[in-house]
C-alpha positions in Angstrom: 0.0 0.0 0.0 1.4 3.4 -1.0 0.5 6.8 0.3 1.0 9.9 -1.7 0.2 13.5 -0.5 -2.2 15.4 -2.8 -2.2 19.1 -3.5 -5.2 21.1 -2.4 -5.5 23.1 -5.6 -7.6 21.2 -8.1 -5.5 22.1 -11.1 -2.4 21.1 -9.2 -4.1 17.8 -8.3 -4.8 17.0 -11.9 -1.1 17.5 -12.8 0.0 15.6 -9.7 -2.1 12.5 -10.1 -1.0 12.3 -13.8 2.6 12.4 -12.6 1.8 9.6 -10.0 0.4 7.4 -12.7 3.3 7.9 -15.0 5.6 7.3 -12.1 4.0 3.9 -11.7 4.2 3.1 -15.3 8.0 3.7 -15.1 8.0 1.6 -11.9 6.8 -1.3 -14.0 9.8 -0.8 -16.3 12.2 -0.7 -13.3 13.0 2.9 -14.0 11.5 4.5 -10.9 14.8 5.1 -9.2 15.6 8.1 -11.4 12.8 10.3 -12.6 12.9 13.9 -13.6 9.8 15.9 -14.2 9.6 19.1 -16.2 6.1 20.5 -16.8 4.6 23.4 -18.7 1.0 24.1 -17.8 -1.1 26.4 -19.9 -3.9 27.3 -17.5 -6.0 28.9 -20.3 -6.6 25.8 -22.3 -5.7 23.2 -19.7 -2.9 21.8 -21.8 -0.2 20.1 -19.8 3.1 18.8 -21.3 5.3 16.5 -19.2 8.8 15.2 -19.9 10.0 12.3 -17.8 13.3 10.7 -18.2 14.2 7.3 -17.0 17.6 5.7 -16.1 18.3 5.0 -19.8 17.6 8.7 -20.6 14.9 7.6 -23.1 12.3 10.3 -22.8 8.7 9.9 -21.7 6.6 12.5 -23.6 3.0 13.4 -22.5 0.8 15.9 -24.2 -2.6 16.5 -22.6 -5.2 18.6 -24.4 -8.9 18.3 -23.8 -10.1 14.8 -23.0 -7.6 12.6 -24.9 -3.8 12.4 -25.3 -1.0 10.1 -26.1 1.9 8.8 -24.1 5.1 7.6 -25.7 7.1 5.5 -23.3 10.3 3.9 -24.7 8.8 4.1 -28.2 5.6 2.3 -27.1 2.4 4.3 -27.5 -0.2 4.3 -24.8 -3.6 5.9 -25.4 -5.1 7.7 -22.4 -8.8 8.7 -22.1 -9.5 11.4 -19.6 -13.1 11.4 -18.4 -14.5 14.3 -16.3 -17.6 12.6 -14.9 -20.9 13.9 -13.5 -19.8 12.4 -10.2 -18.7 15.2 -7.8 -15.0 15.6 -7.6 -14.3 12.5 -9.5 -12.1 12.0 -12.6 -11.6 8.6 -14.2 -8.5 8.0 -16.3 -8.0 4.9 -18.5 -4.6 4.0 -20.0 -4.2 1.2 -22.5 -1.8 0.1 -25.2 -4.4 -1.0 -27.7 -4.4 -4.6 -26.4 -5.5 -4.3 -22.8 -6.1 -1.7 -20.1 -2.9 -0.9 -18.3 -4.3 1.5 -15.7 -7.7 2.5 -14.5 -7.5 5.5 -12.2 -10.2 7.3 -10.3 -9.5 10.5 -8.4 -12.1 11.1 -5.7 -11.9 14.1 -3.3 -8.7 13.4 -1.4 -8.3 9.8 -2.4 -6.7 8.0 -5.3 -8.0 4.6 -6.5 -6.3 3.0 -9.4 -5.6 -0.4 -10.8 -2.5 -1.7 -12.5 -3.6 -4.7 -14.4 -5.1 -7.0 -11.8 -3.4 -5.2 -8.8 -5.4 -2.5 -7.0 -3.9 0.4 -5.0 -5.5 3.0 -2.7 -3.7 6.2 -2.1 -4.3 8.6 0.8 -6.0 6.0 3.0 -7.1 7.0 6.5 -4.5 7.3 9.2 -6.7 8.0 12.1 -10.3 9.1 12.9 -9.5 12.4 14.7 -11.6 15.4 13.6 -9.2 18.3 13.2 -10.5 21.7 14.4 -13.0 20.3 16.8 -13.5 22.2 20.0 -12.5 19.0 22.0 -9.3 17.1 21.3 -9.1 13.3 21.3 -8.7 11.8 24.8 -6.7 8.6 25.0 -6.6 5.6 27.4 -10.4 5.6 28.1 -12.5 2.6 29.0 -16.0 2.1 27.4 -18.9 -0.2 27.9 -21.8 -0.4 25.3 -25.4 -1.0 26.1 -27.7 -2.7 23.6 -31.0 -1.5 25.1 -32.4 0.1 28.3 -32.5 -2.9 30.6 -28.7 -3.3 30.9 -28.1 0.5 31.0 -30.6 1.0 33.8 -29.1 -1.9 35.8 -25.6 -0.4 35.7 -27.0 3.1 36.4 -28.7 1.7 39.5 -25.4 0.3 40.8 -23.6 3.6 40.1 -26.2 5.7 42.0 -25.8 3.4 45.0 -22.0 3.7 45.0 -21.9 7.5 44.4 -20.2 9.5 47.2 -19.7 13.0 45.6 -21.7 13.9 42.5 -24.6 12.8 40.4 -25.2 15.2 37.5 -28.1 14.5 35.1 -29.3 16.3 32.0 -32.1 15.0 29.9 -34.7 15.7 27.3 -37.1 13.7 29.4 -36.9 12.4 32.9 -39.5 10.5 34.9 -38.8 10.1 38.7 -41.2 7.2 39.0 -39.3 5.0 36.6 -38.0 1.7 38.0 -34.4 1.0 37.1 -34.5 -2.7 38.0 -37.8 -4.6 37.5 -37.6 -7.1 40.3 -40.7 -6.2 42.2 -39.1 -3.7 44.5 -40.6 -0.2 44.5 -37.3 1.3 46.0 -35.8 1.1 42.5 -37.7 4.2 41.5 -34.9 6.6 40.5 -36.6 9.7 42.1 -36.5 8.1 45.5 -33.0 6.9 45.1 -31.7 10.4 44.1 -33.5 12.0 47.1 -31.9 9.5 49.5 -28.4 10.1 47.9 -28.8 13.9 48.2 -29.8 13.4 51.9 -26.5 11.5 52.3 -24.6 14.5 51.1 -24.1 13.6 47.5 -24.4 16.7 45.2 -27.3 15.7 43.0 -28.3 18.0 40.1 -30.8 17.6 37.3 -31.3 19.7 34.2 -34.4 18.8 32.3 -35.6 20.4 29.1 -38.7 22.6 29.8 -41.5 21.7 27.4 -43.4 25.0 27.7 -46.7 23.4 26.8 -46.5 21.3 30.0 -48.4 22.8 33.0 -49.3 20.0 35.4 -49.8 16.2 35.7 -53.1 16.6 33.9 -51.6 18.8 31.2 -48.2 17.1 30.7 -47.4 18.9 27.4 -47.2 18.0 23.8 -44.0 15.9 24.2 -44.9 14.4 27.6 -41.4 14.8 29.0 -42.5 14.9 32.6 -40.6 18.1 33.2 -43.2 19.8 35.4 -43.8 16.5 37.3 -40.0 16.1 37.9 -39.6 19.7 39.1 -42.5 19.3 41.6 -41.2 15.9 42.7 -37.8 17.2 43.8 -38.5 20.8 44.8 -38.9 20.0 48.5 -35.7 17.8 48.6 -32.0 18.4 48.5 -31.9 17.6 44.8 -31.1 20.7 42.7 -33.6 20.3 39.8 -34.2 23.0 37.2 -36.1 23.2 34.0 -34.2 24.8 31.1 -35.4 25.9 27.7 -33.8 26.9 24.4 -33.6 30.5 23.2 -36.1 32.0 20.7 -34.9 31.4 17.2 -35.7 33.1 13.9 -39.1 31.6 13.9 -41.8 32.4 16.5 -42.3 29.5 18.9 -38.7 28.1 18.4 -38.1 28.2 22.2 -41.1 25.9 22.6 -40.1 23.4 19.8 -36.3 23.2 20.0 -34.9 21.4 22.9 -32.0 20.2 25.1 -31.9 16.7 23.7 -29.0 15.3 25.7 -29.2 12.1 27.8 -26.2 12.2 30.1 -25.3 11.2 33.6 -22.0 12.1 35.3 -21.3 10.3 38.5 -18.5 9.2 40.8 -18.3 5.5 41.3 -16.5 5.9 44.7 -13.1 5.1 43.1 -13.4 7.1 39.8 -15.7 9.2 37.8 -17.8 7.9 34.9 -20.3 9.2 32.5 -23.2 7.7 30.6 -24.0 9.0 27.1 -26.2 7.8 24.3 -29.8 7.8 23.2 -31.7 6.5 26.2 -33.7 8.9 28.3 -34.5 8.0 31.9 -38.2 8.0 31.4 -41.2 5.9 30.5 -41.1 3.4 27.7 -37.3 3.1 27.5 -36.8 -0.1 29.6 -36.8 -3.0 27.2 -35.1 -6.4 26.8 -34.3 -8.2 23.6 -37.7 -9.9 23.4 -39.4 -6.6 22.4 -42.7 -7.8 23.8 -46.0 -6.4 22.7 -48.5 -7.9 25.3 -46.8 -10.4 27.6 -45.1 -7.9 29.9 -48.0 -5.5 30.4 -48.7 -6.9 33.9 -45.1 -7.4 34.9 -42.1 -5.4 33.6 -44.2 -2.7 31.9 -46.9 -2.4 34.4 -47.3 1.4 34.9 -44.8 1.9 32.1 -46.9 1.6 29.0 -45.7 3.6 26.0 -47.1 4.0 22.5 -45.8 7.2 20.8 -47.7 6.6 17.5 -51.2 6.3 18.9 -52.8 7.8 22.0 -55.9 5.6 21.4 -54.3 2.3 22.5 -55.5 0.8 25.8 -52.5 0.5 28.2 -54.1 -2.6 29.8 -54.6 -4.3 26.5 -51.8 -3.2 24.3 -49.9 -3.5 22.2 -47.1 -1.5 23.7 -44.4 0.0 21.5 -41.1 -1.9 22.0 -38.0 0.3 22.2 -34.7 -0.2 20.4 -31.9 2.0 21.7 -28.2 2.3 22.5 -26.1 3.9 25.2 -22.6 3.6 26.7 -20.6 4.2 29.9 -17.2 5.8 29.7 -14.3 6.3 32.1 -11.1 8.3 31.6 -10.2 11.7 30.3 -13.4 11.9 28.2 -15.4 12.3 31.4 -13.6 15.6 32.1 -14.9 16.9 28.7 -18.5 15.6 29.3 -18.4 17.2 32.8 -17.1 20.5 31.4 -20.0 20.6 28.9 -22.5 20.0 31.7 -20.9 22.8 33.9 -20.9 25.3 31.0 -24.6 24.6 30.3 -25.5 24.8 34.0 -23.6 28.1 34.5 -25.1 29.6 31.4 -28.7 28.7 32.3 -28.7 28.7 36.1 -27.9 31.7 38.3 -26.7 29.3 41.1 -23.3 28.4 39.6 -21.1 25.3 39.9 -17.8 26.5 41.3 -16.1 23.2 42.2 -13.2 22.1 39.9 -13.0 18.3 40.0 -9.7 16.6 39.2 -10.7 13.4 37.4 -8.9 10.2 38.1 -8.1 8.6 34.7 -8.1 4.8 34.9 -5.6 3.0 32.6 -6.2 -0.5 31.4 -3.9 -1.5 28.6 -6.3 -4.3 27.5 -9.3 -2.1 27.1 -8.1 1.4 26.4 -9.6 3.4 23.5 -9.6 6.9 22.0 -12.7 9.1 22.4 -13.5 12.6 21.1 -16.5 14.7 22.2 -18.7 16.4 19.6 -21.5 18.9 20.2 -24.4 20.7 18.6 -24.9 23.8 20.7 -25.1 27.6 20.5 -23.9 30.4 22.8 -27.3 30.8 24.3 -26.8 27.4 25.9 -23.0 27.6 26.5 -21.8 31.2 26.8 -18.2 30.2 26.6 -18.4 29.9 22.7 -18.8 32.7 20.2 -21.8 31.6 18.1 -22.6 27.9 17.7 -21.0 24.5 17.1 -22.2 21.8 14.7 -19.3 19.4 15.2 -21.4 16.3 15.3 -22.2 16.9 11.7 -18.6 17.4 10.9 -17.7 14.1 12.7 -20.2 12.2 10.6 -18.8 13.6 7.4 -15.3 12.9 8.5 -16.0 9.3 9.3 -17.9 8.7 6.1 -15.1 10.0 4.0 -12.6 7.7 5.8 -14.8 4.6 5.4 -13.3 1.7 3.4 -15.6 -1.2 3.7 -19.1 -0.6 5.2 -21.3 1.8 7.2 -23.9 0.7 9.7 -26.5 3.2 10.9 -29.3 3.0 13.4 -31.2 6.3 13.9 -34.6 7.6 14.8 -34.6 9.9 11.7 -32.8 10.0 8.4 -33.5 13.4 6.7 -31.0 15.5 4.8 -29.3 16.9 1.7 -32.4 18.7 0.5 -30.4 20.6 -2.1 -30.4 17.3 -4.1 -34.1 16.4 -3.5 -36.2 16.1 -6.6 -39.4 17.9 -5.5 -38.9 20.3 -2.6 -38.0 23.9 -1.9 -36.9 22.9 1.6 -33.7 24.9 2.4 -33.5 24.0 6.1 -31.2 21.1 5.6 -27.7 21.9 7.0 -27.3 18.1 7.4 -25.4 16.8 4.3 -24.8 13.3 5.6 -27.0 11.4 3.1 -25.3 12.9 0.1 -21.9 12.3 1.6 -22.8 8.6 1.8 -23.9 8.8 -1.8 -20.6 10.2 -2.9 -18.7 7.4 -1.0 -20.8 4.8 -2.8 -20.3 6.4 -6.2 -16.6 6.4 -5.7 -16.6 2.7 -4.8 -18.7 1.9 -7.8 -16.1 3.6 -10.0 -13.4 1.6 -8.4 -15.4 -1.6 -8.4 -14.9 -2.0 -4.7 -17.2 -3.8 -2.4 -18.8 -1.3 -0.1 -22.1 -1.6 1.8 -24.4 0.8 3.7 -27.0 -0.7 6.1 -29.5 1.9 7.6 -32.0 0.9 10.2 -34.9 3.3 10.9 -38.3 3.1 12.6 -41.3 2.0 10.4 -42.7 5.5 10.9 -41.6 8.5 13.0 -42.6 8.9 16.7 -45.8 11.0 17.1 -49.5 10.6 16.5 -49.5 8.7 13.3 -52.3 10.8 11.7 -50.6 14.2 12.5 -49.3 16.5 9.9 -45.8 16.5 11.6 -45.5 12.7 11.2 -46.7 13.0 7.6 -44.1 15.7 6.8 -41.3 13.7 8.4 -42.3 10.7 6.3 -42.1 13.0 3.3 -38.7 14.3 4.0 -37.4 10.8 4.7 -38.8 9.5 1.4 -37.2 12.4 -0.5 -33.9 11.7 1.1 -34.0 8.0 0.2 -35.2 8.8 -3.3 -32.4 11.2 -3.9 -29.8 8.6 -2.7 -31.0 5.9 -5.1 -31.4 8.3 -8.0 -27.9 9.6 -7.6 -26.4 6.1 -7.3 -28.3 4.9 -10.3 -26.8 7.8 -12.3 -23.3 6.5 -11.6 -24.3 2.9 -12.5 -25.7 4.1 -15.8 -22.7 6.3 -16.5 -20.3 3.3 -16.1 -22.6 0.8 -17.8 -22.7 -1.2 -14.6 -25.4 -4.0 -14.4 -25.4 -3.8 -10.6 -28.5 -2.6 -8.8 -28.2 0.3 -6.3 -29.2 -2.2 -3.5 -25.8 -3.8 -3.9 -24.5 -0.8 -2.0 -27.4 0.8 0.0 -30.3 -0.7 1.9 -32.9 0.4 4.4 -34.4 -1.7 7.1 -37.0 -1.4 10.0 -37.9 -3.5 13.0 -41.1 -5.2 14.0 -42.6 -8.0 16.1 -45.7 -10.2 16.3 -47.1 -11.6 19.5 -50.5 -13.1 20.4 -52.7 -10.8 22.5 -54.1 -12.2 25.7 -56.8 -9.6 26.4 -59.6 -8.4 24.2 -60.8 -4.8 23.9 -64.3 -4.0 25.1 -64.4 -1.0 22.8 -65.6 -2.4 19.5 -65.7 1.1 18.0 -62.1 1.8 18.4 -60.8 1.3 14.9 -57.0 1.5 15.5 -57.2 -0.7 18.6 -59.1 -3.4 16.7 -56.6 -3.3 13.8 -53.8 -4.2 16.2 -55.8 -6.7 18.1 -56.5 -8.5 14.8 -53.0 -8.2 13.4 -51.1 -9.0 16.6 -48.1 -6.9 15.4 -46.4 -3.6 16.0 -43.2 -1.9 15.0 -40.2 -1.9 17.2 -39.4 1.8 17.5 -35.7 2.5 16.6 -34.5 5.3 18.8 -30.7 4.6 18.6 -28.3 7.2 17.4 -25.2 5.3 16.2 -23.0 4.9 13.1 -20.4 2.2 12.9 -17.7 2.4 10.2 -15.6 -0.6 9.3 -15.9 -2.0 12.8 -13.2 0.5 13.7 -15.1 3.6 14.6 -18.4 4.4 16.2 -20.4 7.6 16.7 -22.9 7.3 19.5 -24.9 9.9 21.4 -28.1 11.9 21.4 -28.1 13.4 17.9 -30.6 12.4 15.2 -29.7 12.4 11.5 -31.8 15.5 10.7 -31.3 19.2 10.5 -32.5 19.9 14.0 -29.7 17.8 15.6 -27.0 18.6 13.1 -27.5 22.4 12.7 -25.9 23.5 16.0 -28.4 26.3 16.5 -31.6 24.3 17.1 -31.5 21.2 19.4 -28.6 20.8 21.8 -26.9 17.5 21.3 -23.8 15.5 22.6 -22.1 12.6 20.8 -18.7 10.9 21.1 -16.5 9.3 18.5 -14.7 6.1 19.6 -11.9 4.2 18.0 -9.0 1.9 18.9 -11.0 -0.9 20.5 -12.3 -4.3 19.4 -15.4 -3.6 21.5 -16.8 -1.7 18.5 -17.0 -4.8 16.4 -18.3 -6.9 19.3 -21.0 -4.3 19.9 -22.1 -4.4 16.2 -22.2 -8.2 16.3 -24.3 -8.0 19.4 -26.7 -5.6 17.8 -27.1 -7.8 14.8 -27.6 -10.9 16.9 -30.4 -9.1 18.7 -32.3 -8.0 15.6 -31.6 -11.0 13.3 -32.4 -13.5 16.1 -32.3 -17.1 15.1 -31.3 -16.1 11.5 -28.0 -14.7 12.6 -25.0 -16.2 10.9 -21.8 -15.2 12.7 -19.4 -16.2 9.9 -21.0 -14.1 7.2 -21.9 -11.2 9.6 -18.2 -10.8 10.4 -17.7 -9.4 6.9 -20.5 -6.9 6.3 -18.8 -5.5 3.2 -19.2 -8.7 1.2 -22.0 -9.5 -1.2 -22.5 -12.8 0.6 -23.3 -11.0 3.9 -25.6 -8.5 2.2 -27.5 -11.1 0.2 -28.1 -13.2 3.3 -29.4 -10.2 5.2 -31.6 -9.0 2.3 -33.0 -12.5 1.8 -33.8 -12.9 5.5 -35.3 -9.4 6.0 -37.4 -9.6 2.9 -39.0 -12.8 4.2 -39.4 -11.2 7.6 -41.4 -8.3 6.0 -43.6 -10.9 4.3 -44.1 -12.6 7.7 -44.9 -9.3 9.4 -47.5 -8.2 6.9 -49.1 -11.6 6.4 -52.8 -12.0 7.4 -51.7 -15.3 9.0 -50.0 -15.0 12.4 -46.7 -16.7 13.0 -44.1 -16.0 15.7 -41.2 -14.0 14.4 -37.6 -15.3 15.0 -36.1 -12.3 13.4 -37.1 -8.6 14.0 -35.2 -7.0 11.1 -37.3 -6.2 8.0 -36.4 -4.8 4.6 -38.3 -1.7 3.7 -40.6 -2.5 0.7 -38.8 -0.1 -1.6 -39.2 -0.6 -5.3 -36.5 0.9 -7.6 -37.3 1.1 -11.3 -34.5 3.2 -12.9 -35.2 6.7 -11.5 -38.7 5.8 -10.2 -38.5 5.1 -6.5 -41.7 3.9 -4.7 -43.1 1.5 -2.1 -45.0 -1.7 -2.6 -47.6 -0.9 -0.1 -48.8 1.5 2.6 -47.7 1.3 6.2 -49.5 -1.8 7.7 -52.3 -1.1 10.2 -51.8 2.6 10.2 -52.8 2.7 6.5 -50.8 5.8 5.6 -48.3 6.3 2.8 -44.6 5.8 3.3 -44.1 8.8 1.0 -45.9 11.2 3.3 -47.3 14.7 2.6 -45.8 18.1 3.1 -47.9 20.9 4.5 -47.5 24.6 3.6 -48.7 25.8 7.0 -46.1 23.8 9.0 -42.7 25.5 9.1 -40.1 23.1 7.7 -37.5 24.1 10.2 -39.5 22.2 12.9 -39.8 18.9 11.1 -36.4 18.5 9.4 
């Protein structure tokens, strides 16, 4: 593997990559030890003339003008075809000697992909995952533990709260003090009671919860039902310092009501050292779940008094089905905790007049077997952290950085996937700062040019959270469809350009999760249409709330940020993510995630190589059958939860085979003129 530095100026790059190629041609002739380059570049007509001399002093003449030119190397002629493609920042160059292709070269952004005969080379491959220019540097020698769902996270959080001696700092989009962390029949496991007791013991317990301004009381819990008012009232007579905080008023009226503090962090001392929890799981109703993703069977046990159905308020909490919850979180120790703590203090001191003055010296545990590198990323403005000038959207930058450095595959689980509206077919939506979907497209296009195996797996909820018949849900469905449509259309353009017979689904696929379970109680309300639909079908989606991206099993982004403009913009929702690399735990975590959603269909040998066609074909075959099983009128128990979205790709025509089961609404959604786009993207 060879690494060549590339010039930043595009014209210089063109000259430089040509030189690199000719250098390799000479290398084939064993003349690479003495090469002299003289060039004369006419910038007006883009003509470049190179003279290279080998060890035998026989000249190498190159004349480039327009799209074709000739090379004479040791009296042998090579014809070069120079193609400036429609693919962004991509140039393909073919060299042959009238008998066979000698070199196929693709220049893509900062990377060179080229082939000498049957040998393939990649130049400018990634060296590390650091995001340069981020407000937080990489911290080394950290420890991390990943959580595949709420049950395991709540169990460890319970233990940490019991062990805490100094601080318990919590910030959340939603917080419910009545949530049981461990479901063993004990009522003491309610987190609110535990925190009051720890505060009485002298532990400094602080809670920042986003203030949903539409919430007034228990009877009027607000549009988002985040329990903010309930939580504030629960702790106000205790030693727990609990405050409700809201975002600033944005360019649009009502922004301070809609935009939120979306973080889900806990910073705590575990007696011996400090640790932090970060990810997508709120400490609130509906988040506790195991890997069975039950619909009915736990309504009288684990989920008694913890029923959640975000898509329909009409479902009976004693009959079900409940909405199973798919999520991811992690616990970190080491220098990264200092950064997470500083972020918390900055928000507290910006929003609360009662300042945090203590300066904690964090003990950094070092474990040579488990150490990893972690970098903190934020979406935040100076109205929430007054130590910065304007705003940061570094989570978006971290995603772009990781996608550009991907070599084999990308695996994403997220609550939303909306972005790159500048490339949408039918929208005037200009609120999309998030350019992640199109960056994925460019990566796939480049791999198509190079004929390199590269796979992208994206897992989303069947439909967004919120009342299924609402205009907001319909708009989010619309933006998601336009994003997916754009990606497949752009990928198809590349396949057509290169006369490739491959389908776009050889590179990019979308999945959702669902479960079926026999009900054990009947509804007495025969007029409740939506309740009857679920009672008859015995199925419900598993809501995907995770916010993770895994790249090549080497790097993971995990935190609170959704893949939409609200989370990525920096001046709307406040978010916190971390990027982790340098540990085998990332691959182990991805394997564990796949085992959970593929169930009995999981094949460890194939799933160890997600970039291969064999792995992709297996998953697509399994998940297509699972979708048929989920939508069948005949009930059967599901041994796999992962389902392939019923997307139909016919050249540039992207559609769905059906409407969303039971809800009977279109996957393609509808946009509404009266609803400001900035709130739903």
